[in-house]
C-alpha positions as CSV (number, residue, x, y, z in Angstrom):
1,M,57.4,25.3,13.0
2,K,54.4,24.2,15.0
3,G,51.9,23.7,12.0
4,Q,54.3,21.8,9.8
5,G,53.1,18.3,10.9
6,I,49.5,19.3,10.1
7,I,50.4,20.6,6.7
8,E,52.4,17.4,5.9
9,A,49.4,15.3,7.0
10,V,47.0,17.2,4.8
11,Y,49.4,17.0,1.9
12,S,49.8,13.2,2.4
13,V,46.0,12.7,2.6
14,G,45.6,14.7,-0.6
15,I,48.2,12.6,-2.5
16,L,46.6,9.4,-1.1
17,G,43.2,10.6,-2.3
18,L,44.4,11.3,-5.8
19,L,46.1,7.8,-6.0
20,L,42.9,6.1,-4.7
21,T,40.8,8.0,-7.2
22,G,43.0,6.8,-10.1
23,V,42.9,3.2,-8.9
24,V,39.1,3.3,-8.6
25,I,38.8,4.7,-12.1
26,L,41.1,2.1,-13.4
27,I,39.1,-0.7,-11.8
28,L,35.8,0.6,-13.1
29,L,37.2,0.9,-16.7
30,S,38.5,-2.7,-16.4
31,V,35.1,-4.0,-15.3
32,A,33.4,-2.2,-18.1
33,S,35.9,-3.5,-20.7
34,K,35.3,-7.1,-19.5
35,K,31.5,-6.6,-19.7
36,N,31.9,-5.3,-23.3
37,D,34.2,-8.2,-24.2
38,F,31.7,-10.7,-22.8
39,D,28.8,-9.1,-24.7
40,R,30.8,-9.2,-28.0
41,K,31.8,-12.8,-27.4
42,K,28.1,-13.8,-26.8
43,A,27.1,-11.9,-30.0
44,T,29.8,-13.8,-31.9
45,E,28.5,-17.1,-30.6
46,L,25.0,-16.3,-31.7
47,G,26.1,-15.1,-35.1
48,T,28.1,-18.3,-35.6
49,L,25.1,-20.4,-34.6
50,V,22.8,-18.5,-37.0
51,I,25.3,-19.0,-39.9
52,E,25.7,-22.7,-39.1
53,D,21.9,-23.1,-39.1
54,L,21.7,-21.2,-42.5
55,I,24.4,-23.5,-43.9
56,N,22.3,-26.5,-42.9
57,K,19.2,-25.0,-44.4
58,S,20.9,-24.1,-47.6
59,Q,21.9,-27.7,-48.1
60,N,18.7,-29.4,-46.8
61,D,15.8,-27.0,-47.1
62,A,14.8,-25.7,-50.6
63,T,12.8,-22.8,-49.0
64,F,16.2,-21.3,-48.0
65,W,16.6,-20.2,-51.6
66,N,13.4,-18.1,-51.4
67,L,15.8,-15.7,-49.6
68,T,13.3,-14.5,-47.1
69,E,14.5,-12.0,-44.5
70,I,14.6,-13.3,-40.9
71,N,14.2,-11.2,-37.7
72,D,14.4,-13.4,-34.6
73,S,16.0,-14.1,-31.3
74,N,17.3,-17.2,-29.4
75,S,16.1,-18.1,-26.0
76,N,19.6,-19.0,-24.9
77,F,20.8,-15.5,-25.7
78,S,18.6,-13.2,-23.6
79,G,18.8,-9.6,-24.7
80,Y,20.2,-10.4,-28.1
81,T,18.3,-10.4,-31.4
82,Y,19.4,-11.1,-35.0
83,N,18.4,-10.1,-38.5
84,V,19.3,-12.1,-41.6
85,G,19.3,-10.3,-44.9
86,F,19.8,-11.9,-48.3
87,T,21.2,-10.5,-51.5
88,N,20.7,-12.5,-54.7
89,V,24.1,-12.6,-56.5
90,T,23.7,-12.1,-60.3
91,N,26.0,-10.7,-63.0
92,N,29.1,-11.0,-60.8
93,L,32.3,-11.5,-62.7
94,A,33.8,-13.4,-59.7
95,Y,30.9,-15.9,-60.0
96,P,29.9,-16.0,-63.7
97,N,27.5,-19.0,-63.3
98,C,25.5,-17.4,-60.5
99,G,22.0,-16.1,-61.0
100,V,21.7,-17.0,-64.7
101,G,17.9,-17.5,-64.8
102,K,17.7,-18.9,-61.3
103,T,18.5,-18.1,-57.6
104,D,21.5,-20.2,-56.8
105,C,23.9,-17.8,-55.2
106,A,23.4,-15.4,-52.3
107,E,25.3,-13.0,-50.0
108,V,24.0,-13.3,-46.5
109,N,24.3,-10.7,-43.8
110,V,23.6,-11.6,-40.2
111,T,23.4,-8.7,-37.8
112,V,23.3,-9.4,-34.1
113,N,21.9,-6.6,-31.9
114,W,22.1,-6.2,-28.1
115,E,21.6,-3.6,-25.5
116,G,24.6,-2.6,-23.5
117,K,25.5,0.9,-22.2
118,N,24.4,1.9,-25.8
119,P,22.6,-0.3,-28.3
120,Q,25.3,-2.3,-30.1
121,K,25.5,-4.6,-33.1
122,M,27.9,-7.0,-34.9
123,T,27.6,-8.1,-38.5
124,F,28.6,-11.3,-40.2
125,N,28.7,-12.0,-43.9
126,R,28.8,-15.2,-45.9
127,F,28.5,-16.3,-49.5
128,F,26.1,-19.2,-50.2
129,S,26.0,-21.2,-53.4
130,K,24.2,-24.3,-54.6
131,N,27.2,-25.0,-56.8
132,A,30.8,-25.3,-55.6
133,Y,33.1,-22.3,-56.3
C-alpha cells in the first residue's frame, strides 16, 4: 500500500478546501447582511428626520397645507434621497370632520431611496390633521 498516504493527503486537502469555501461564503454573506442592515438603519433615520420636520411644519408653517410634493436629499445622508407625497383626506368615515370644504387632514408618504447592490427604498406613512383626533 505504497500510495495510500498520498491518497489520504489528497482526500484531506479536498475536505479542508470544502470547509474553507463554506467558511468564506458564510463570512461574505455576514458582511453583506451587516451592510444591508446599516443601509436600512440610515434610511430609517432619514425617514424619521423628514417626518419630524413635517410635523414641525404642519404646526408652524401654513404652507404645509398646500400639500406640495417634495423631492430632496440631506447632505448628512450621502447617497440617500427622499420623496414626500401628500393625499388630502376627504369623505373618510374614520375622520368625518376632515376635508369638509377645506384642507385640514392629509396622509403623508415619505419614501427614502438609496443605492445598494440594487436600488432600494423604504416607505413611511403618517396621518396629519389640524384638528385633534
